[in-house]
C-alpha positions as CSV (number, residue, x, y, z in Angstrom):
1,M,5.9,252.8,200.2
2,P,3.3,255.4,201.1
3,T,1.5,255.1,204.4
4,R,-1.6,253.0,204.4
5,K,-4.8,255.1,205.0
6,S,-8.4,254.2,205.5
7,P,-11.6,256.2,206.2
8,R,-13.2,256.0,209.6
9,K,-15.6,253.1,210.0
10,G,-19.3,253.5,210.7
11,S,-21.4,256.5,209.9
12,L,-22.8,258.8,212.6
13,Q,-25.7,259.6,210.3
14,F,-27.4,256.5,211.7
15,W,-27.4,256.9,215.4
16,P,-28.2,255.4,217.9
17,R,-27.8,251.9,216.5
18,K,-30.6,250.3,218.4
19,R,-33.9,248.5,217.6
20,A,-36.7,250.7,216.3
21,K,-39.7,251.2,218.5
22,K,-42.3,250.4,215.8
23,F,-42.4,248.7,212.4
24,L,-43.9,251.5,210.3
25,P,-42.0,254.8,210.8
26,R,-43.3,258.3,211.1
27,V,-43.1,260.3,207.8
28,N,-42.9,264.0,207.2
29,W,-45.7,264.1,204.6
30,S,-45.5,267.8,204.0
31,V,-42.2,267.5,202.0
32,I,-43.3,264.4,200.0
33,N,-44.7,265.2,196.5
34,E,-44.4,268.9,197.3
35,N,-43.2,270.0,193.8
36,S,-45.2,267.4,191.9
37,T,-47.6,268.6,189.1
38,D,-49.9,265.7,189.8
39,N,-52.6,267.2,192.0
40,E,-55.0,264.3,191.7
41,K,-56.9,263.6,194.9
42,K,-55.4,260.5,196.4
43,L,-53.1,259.2,199.2
44,K,-49.4,259.8,199.3
45,G,-48.6,256.3,200.6
46,F,-49.7,252.7,201.1
47,I,-49.0,249.8,203.4
48,G,-47.5,246.7,201.8
49,Y,-46.0,243.4,202.8
50,K,-42.7,242.0,201.4
51,A,-43.3,238.6,199.8
52,G,-39.8,237.9,198.4
53,M,-37.4,238.4,195.4
54,I,-37.8,237.0,191.9
55,S,-36.2,237.4,188.5
56,S,-38.2,239.4,186.0
57,Y,-37.8,238.9,182.2
58,I,-38.3,242.3,180.7
59,K,-37.8,244.3,177.5
60,D,-35.7,247.4,178.0
61,N,-37.3,250.4,176.3
62,T,-35.1,253.0,178.1
63,P,-33.7,255.7,175.8
64,D,-29.9,255.7,175.5
65,S,-29.6,252.4,177.3
66,M,-26.9,249.9,176.3
67,T,-29.6,247.2,176.2
68,K,-32.3,249.2,174.5
69,G,-34.7,247.0,172.6
70,K,-33.2,243.8,174.1
71,K,-34.8,241.3,176.5
72,I,-33.0,241.1,179.7
73,T,-33.5,239.6,183.2
74,V,-33.5,242.0,186.2
75,P,-33.7,241.1,190.0
76,S,-37.0,242.4,191.4
77,T,-39.1,242.3,194.6
78,I,-42.8,241.4,195.0
79,I,-44.8,243.4,197.5
80,E,-48.3,242.2,198.4
81,C,-50.7,245.1,198.9
82,P,-54.0,244.2,200.6
83,P,-56.7,247.0,200.5
84,M,-56.7,249.7,203.2
85,K,-59.5,251.5,205.1
86,I,-59.7,254.9,206.7
87,F,-59.7,254.6,210.6
88,S,-59.7,258.3,211.5
89,V,-59.4,261.8,210.2
90,R,-56.9,264.3,211.7
91,F,-57.1,268.1,211.3
92,H,-53.8,269.9,211.8
93,Q,-53.1,273.5,212.8
94,D,-49.6,275.0,213.2
95,G,-48.1,271.5,212.8
96,K,-50.2,270.0,215.6
97,V,-53.3,267.7,215.7
98,V,-56.2,269.8,217.0
99,K,-59.2,267.5,216.0
100,E,-59.5,263.8,215.3
101,F,-62.7,261.9,214.3
102,I,-62.7,258.1,214.4
103,V,-64.8,256.5,211.6
104,E,-67.9,254.5,212.6
105,N,-68.2,250.8,211.8
106,V,-64.5,249.9,212.0
107,D,-63.5,246.3,211.4
108,K,-63.7,244.0,214.4
109,E,-59.9,243.2,214.2
110,M,-59.2,246.8,215.1
111,K,-60.7,246.2,218.6
112,K,-57.6,244.1,219.4
113,K,-55.3,246.9,218.1
114,V,-56.8,250.0,219.7
115,K,-59.5,251.0,222.2
116,L,-62.5,252.3,220.3
117,P,-65.1,254.7,221.7
118,K,-68.6,253.3,222.5
119,N,-70.7,256.2,221.1
120,N,-69.2,257.3,217.8
121,K,-70.9,260.0,215.6
122,K,-70.7,260.0,211.8
123,V,-67.5,261.6,210.6
124,S,-69.3,263.2,207.6
125,E,-71.6,265.1,210.0
126,E,-68.7,266.1,212.3
127,I,-66.7,267.5,209.3
128,K,-69.7,269.5,207.9
129,N,-69.9,271.4,211.2
130,L,-66.2,272.6,210.9
131,K,-64.8,275.7,209.3
132,L,-62.2,274.2,207.0
133,E,-60.4,277.5,206.5
134,D,-59.3,277.3,210.2
135,Y,-57.1,274.3,209.5
136,D,-53.7,274.1,207.7
137,D,-53.8,270.4,206.7
138,V,-55.8,267.2,207.0
139,K,-54.4,263.7,207.1
140,V,-55.9,260.2,207.6
141,I,-54.9,257.2,209.8
142,V,-55.4,254.1,207.7
143,Y,-55.2,250.4,208.5
144,S,-54.6,247.4,206.2
145,V,-57.1,244.7,205.7
146,V,-54.3,242.2,206.2
147,K,-56.7,239.2,207.0
148,K,-57.2,238.8,203.2
149,T,-53.6,237.9,202.7
150,G,-53.5,235.0,205.3
151,I,-50.3,236.3,206.9
152,K,-52.0,237.5,210.1
153,K,-55.3,239.0,211.3
154,K,-54.3,242.1,213.3
155,P,-54.0,245.1,210.9
156,D,-51.1,247.6,210.7
157,M,-51.9,251.3,211.1
158,S,-50.1,254.5,209.8
159,E,-50.8,258.2,209.3
160,I,-50.8,259.1,205.6
161,G,-50.9,262.4,203.9
162,L,-53.1,263.4,201.0
163,K,-52.5,265.1,197.7
164,G,-54.5,268.1,196.9
165,K,-54.3,271.9,196.4
166,N,-56.2,272.8,199.6
167,V,-58.0,271.3,202.6
168,E,-61.4,271.3,200.8
169,E,-60.0,269.0,198.1
170,K,-58.5,266.6,200.7
171,V,-61.8,266.5,202.7
172,S,-63.8,265.7,199.6
173,F,-61.5,262.7,198.9
174,I,-62.0,261.5,202.6
175,L,-65.8,261.8,202.4
176,E,-65.8,259.8,199.2
177,N,-63.8,256.9,200.6
178,I,-65.0,256.6,204.2
179,G,-66.1,253.0,204.8
180,K,-64.7,251.9,201.4
181,E,-61.6,249.7,200.6
182,I,-58.8,251.7,198.9
183,S,-56.7,249.5,196.6
184,V,-53.1,250.1,195.6
185,S,-54.0,250.7,192.0
186,E,-55.8,253.9,193.1
187,V,-52.6,255.2,194.6
188,F,-49.8,254.1,192.4
189,S,-49.4,253.0,188.7
190,A,-46.9,251.0,186.7
191,G,-43.8,253.0,185.7
192,E,-43.8,255.2,188.7
193,L,-41.1,255.7,191.3
194,I,-41.8,254.9,194.9
195,D,-39.9,255.0,198.2
196,F,-39.9,252.2,200.8
197,R,-39.8,253.0,204.5
198,G,-39.5,250.1,207.0
199,L,-37.1,248.0,209.2
200,T,-34.1,246.1,208.0
201,T,-33.6,242.4,208.9
202,G,-32.7,241.9,212.6
203,R,-29.2,240.4,213.2
204,G,-29.1,240.6,216.9
205,L,-25.8,241.0,218.8
206,S,-22.9,241.4,216.2
207,G,-19.2,242.2,216.6
208,P,-17.5,245.3,215.4
209,V,-16.2,243.7,212.2
210,K,-19.6,242.9,210.9
211,R,-21.3,245.9,212.5
212,F,-19.0,248.7,211.4
213,G,-16.8,247.1,208.7
214,I,-13.4,247.5,210.4
215,T,-10.6,245.4,209.0
216,L,-9.2,242.3,210.7
217,K,-6.0,242.8,212.7
218,S,-2.7,241.0,211.9
219,H,-2.4,237.3,212.6
220,K,0.3,238.2,215.1
221,S,-2.1,240.3,217.1
222,E,-1.9,239.5,220.8
223,K,-5.4,240.2,221.9
224,G,-7.9,239.0,219.3
225,R,-8.3,239.8,215.6
226,R,-12.0,240.8,215.3
227,R,-11.8,243.8,217.6
228,P,-10.6,247.5,217.4
229,G,-6.9,248.0,217.9
230,S,-7.4,250.7,220.6
231,L,-10.4,251.8,222.6
232,G,-9.0,255.3,222.9
233,P,-6.3,257.5,224.6
234,W,-5.5,257.6,228.3
235,H,-7.0,261.0,228.5
236,P,-9.9,261.6,228.4
237,A,-10.0,258.4,230.5
238,R,-13.1,256.9,229.1
239,V,-14.3,255.1,226.0
240,T,-16.2,257.4,223.7
241,F,-19.3,256.4,221.8
242,R,-17.4,256.7,218.5
243,V,-15.3,253.6,219.2
244,P,-16.7,250.6,217.1
245,Q,-17.9,248.0,219.5
246,A,-20.2,245.0,219.5
247,G,-24.0,245.7,219.7
248,Q,-27.3,245.5,218.0
249,L,-27.3,245.1,214.2
250,G,-30.5,245.2,212.1
251,M,-34.1,246.1,213.0
252,F,-33.2,249.7,212.0
253,T,-35.5,252.2,210.2
254,R,-34.2,252.8,206.7
255,V,-35.5,254.3,203.4
256,V,-34.9,252.8,199.9
257,Y,-35.3,255.7,197.5
258,N,-36.6,255.7,193.9
259,S,-37.6,252.1,193.3
260,K,-39.1,251.6,189.8
261,I,-42.5,249.8,189.6
262,I,-42.1,247.2,186.8
263,G,-45.5,245.8,187.1
264,M,-48.6,245.5,189.2
265,G,-51.9,243.6,189.2
266,K,-54.3,241.4,191.1
267,I,-54.1,237.7,191.8
268,S,-56.5,235.7,189.6
269,E,-57.0,232.1,188.4
270,E,-54.7,232.8,185.4
271,N,-51.7,234.0,187.3
272,K,-52.2,232.2,190.6
273,K,-49.4,229.7,189.9
274,D,-46.8,232.4,189.4
275,F,-47.5,233.8,192.9
276,S,-47.9,230.5,194.9
277,N,-45.5,228.7,197.3
278,I,-43.2,231.7,197.7
279,K,-40.4,230.8,200.1
280,N,-41.1,231.9,203.7
281,Y,-44.3,233.6,202.6
282,G,-46.8,231.1,201.0
283,D,-49.5,232.0,198.5
284,M,-50.4,235.6,197.5
285,K,-54.1,236.4,197.4
286,T,-54.6,240.1,196.9
287,E,-53.0,242.9,194.8
288,Y,-49.3,243.1,194.2
289,I,-46.5,245.4,193.1
290,I,-43.3,244.3,191.4
291,V,-40.3,246.7,191.8
292,K,-36.8,246.7,190.4
293,G,-34.1,245.7,192.8
294,S,-34.2,244.7,196.5
295,V,-36.1,246.1,199.4
296,Q,-35.1,246.1,203.1
297,G,-36.6,243.6,205.6
298,T,-37.5,239.9,205.7
299,S,-40.5,238.1,204.2
300,K,-43.8,239.2,205.6
301,R,-42.3,242.5,206.8
302,Q,-44.7,245.4,206.7
303,L,-43.4,248.4,204.7
304,L,-44.7,251.9,204.0
305,L,-44.8,252.7,200.3
306,T,-44.7,256.4,199.6
307,S,-44.5,258.8,196.7
308,P,-40.8,259.7,195.9
309,L,-39.2,262.3,198.1
310,R,-36.5,263.2,195.6
311,E,-36.8,261.8,192.1
312,T,-33.7,261.3,189.9
313,R,-33.7,261.7,186.2
314,K,-31.8,258.5,185.7
315,M,-34.4,256.4,187.5
316,K,-37.3,258.3,186.1
317,K,-36.4,257.6,182.4
318,I,-36.1,253.8,182.9
319,N,-38.8,252.2,180.9
320,Y,-39.3,248.4,181.3
321,E,-41.9,246.2,179.7
322,L,-42.6,243.2,181.9
323,L,-42.8,240.0,179.8
324,E,-42.8,237.2,182.4
325,L,-41.6,236.1,185.9
326,R,-39.0,233.5,186.4
């Protein structure tokens, strides 16, 4: 018989395998939506909260699909997306933040999150006094009005990039939306592809079999079955970091690319029953997005929805017509 071979277990692409410092990760907004033809003035991302999974009854209108024209059921995930507000405006130069202006009349829940200045001038007046040609880019720090969902009161914050040909276009969008609530329908639309950035479900301390996928040793093994066969050679006389060992599993920052938006809308009296008593979540009260497939994290986990980093033709041509939820 030929010798039995197996690829090495555990990818060094994800390293170190330890708990993330924050729930919403930092994003390189300059590369997202870079080659898109859609230059409409709007945000490149949005903050959402995972409600749970559901079966969606849809009609497949995808060209060249084996189920074209048929009604099928696909697994999908519901994301509740309460409105967001602009907290501050950041001007960048050579990749660094050189000026930041905090918006006046911020929600009182933000006082528990960050320390706010006592005397705060109007952002519109501060921006008018600037020479916009001196800056390379402008971004906004936004916060979610999560108290409308009933999950919690303290909002989540994140820096989000803006679409636009130049700084002047982006600034005009900011001035139009300061003090206003931005809804998810202004940022994304049904049929689009989006990426999800957030933390996976935390599993705590896990052994090498579950953590790295190594195979169980023989039943005749002398010193345990669920452990590596060798910790390394005699020389170098140390255990290298490449050896699969027990440790933290989960609560890692991961990205789910190219999720298709099947449907989206707002909770009303007509559809209230479809989005009530969700397991480990409760009732939904604001706007929502339904995407095909699963998304990382537990229920109530905050996620950053962004424009696609690298669209694929296969996912882009998918065309689903949502009929009902089951």
